[in-house]
N, C-alpha and C positions, 0 to 999 in steps of 0.2 A: 247325853247330858241329863243330869238330875237337878231338880229344883225342889228344895225343902222350904215350905212356907210355914211360918209360925206367927202367933200373936205375941209381939214383943212388949207392948205396954198398953194398958187400958186407963185412960184418963176419965174425967167426969163427962166430957162430951166427945172425946175422940179415941180412936184405936190406931195403934201403930203396928203394921205388919212388917215382917222381915222375910226376905227371900234369899236363900243361899244357893248359888249356882255352882255345880261341880261336875267334873268328868273323871271317872276312874279314881275317885277319892281325892282329886286335886281341886282345891277351891279356885274358881274362875272369877266370881264376882259376888257382891252382896248388894241387894237393893232393898229400899224401904219405902213404904207408902203410908201416909196418914189419912184416915177416913174420918170425917166428922159426922156425927149423928145430927140429922136435921129434919125439919117438917116444912110442909108447904104452908104459906100464909094466905090469908084471904085475898090479897092482891096478886096471887100467883107467884110470889117470891119464895124465898126459903130463909129459915132462921135456924141457928144451932139450938140444940136441946140436950139435956142430960140423957145419957144412955139409960133406957129403962132397966130396972133392977133384974127382971127375968132374963133379958138379953146379956146383961153384965155377968150374971151367974154362969150362963152357958159359955161365955167367952173366957171367964176365969177358969172354968173346968178344963177347957181346951188348952189354956196356957200352962196349967199344972201338968196335964197329960203329955203335952208335946215339948214344952220348954223346959 
Protein backbone atom coordinates (compact mmCIF):
# COMPACT_ATOMS: atom_id res chain seq x y z
CA UNK A 1 0.00 0.00 0.00
CA UNK A 2 1.18 3.52 -0.79
CA UNK A 3 0.16 6.63 1.14
CA UNK A 4 0.76 10.05 -0.42
CA UNK A 5 0.40 12.94 2.03
CA UNK A 6 0.07 16.55 0.90
CA UNK A 7 -0.81 19.95 2.34
CA UNK A 8 -4.18 20.63 0.72
CA UNK A 9 -5.03 24.06 2.15
CA UNK A 10 -3.45 26.64 4.46
CA UNK A 11 -5.82 28.98 6.26
CA UNK A 12 -5.06 31.78 8.70
CA UNK A 13 -5.09 29.44 11.70
CA UNK A 14 -5.38 25.94 10.27
CA UNK A 15 -3.82 23.52 7.81
CA UNK A 16 -5.68 20.77 5.94
CA UNK A 17 -3.71 17.67 5.02
CA UNK A 18 -4.83 15.11 2.43
CA UNK A 19 -3.81 11.44 2.35
CA UNK A 20 -4.30 9.31 -0.77
CA UNK A 21 -4.17 5.55 -0.19
CA UNK A 22 -3.48 3.30 -3.18
CA UNK A 23 -2.21 -0.14 -4.11
CA UNK A 24 -0.69 -0.94 -7.49
CA UNK A 25 -1.89 2.41 -8.82
CA UNK A 26 -5.52 1.82 -7.78
CA UNK A 27 -7.05 4.39 -5.42
CA UNK A 28 -8.32 2.78 -2.24
CA UNK A 29 -9.26 5.71 -0.02
CA UNK A 30 -8.78 9.41 0.65
CA UNK A 31 -8.45 10.87 4.13
CA UNK A 32 -8.22 14.46 5.34
CA UNK A 33 -7.14 15.98 8.64
CA UNK A 34 -7.35 19.61 9.74
CA UNK A 35 -4.82 20.83 12.31
CA UNK A 36 -5.23 24.13 14.12
CA UNK A 37 -2.25 26.22 15.21
CA UNK A 38 -2.61 26.95 18.92
CA UNK A 39 -0.74 28.05 22.02
CA UNK A 40 -1.00 27.28 25.72
CA UNK A 41 -2.72 29.87 27.86
CA UNK A 42 -1.74 30.94 31.37
CA UNK A 43 -4.51 28.76 32.84
CA UNK A 44 -3.09 25.65 31.04
CA UNK A 45 -5.75 25.76 28.33
CA UNK A 46 -5.23 26.30 24.62
CA UNK A 47 -6.31 28.98 22.17
CA UNK A 48 -6.03 29.16 18.41
CA UNK A 49 -3.55 31.57 16.87
CA UNK A 50 -2.53 32.66 13.39
CA UNK A 51 0.08 30.46 11.74
CA UNK A 52 3.47 32.22 12.11
CA UNK A 53 4.70 33.65 8.80
CA UNK A 54 7.92 31.60 8.74
CA UNK A 55 5.94 28.38 9.21
CA UNK A 56 3.39 29.45 6.58
CA UNK A 57 6.19 30.08 4.07
CA UNK A 58 7.64 26.59 4.60
CA UNK A 59 4.20 24.98 4.28
CA UNK A 60 3.43 26.94 1.09
CA UNK A 61 6.76 25.83 -0.42
CA UNK A 62 5.79 22.22 0.35
CA UNK A 63 2.34 22.73 -1.20
CA UNK A 64 3.83 24.09 -4.44
CA UNK A 65 6.47 21.34 -4.59
CA UNK A 66 4.12 18.43 -3.86
CA UNK A 67 0.64 19.62 -4.79
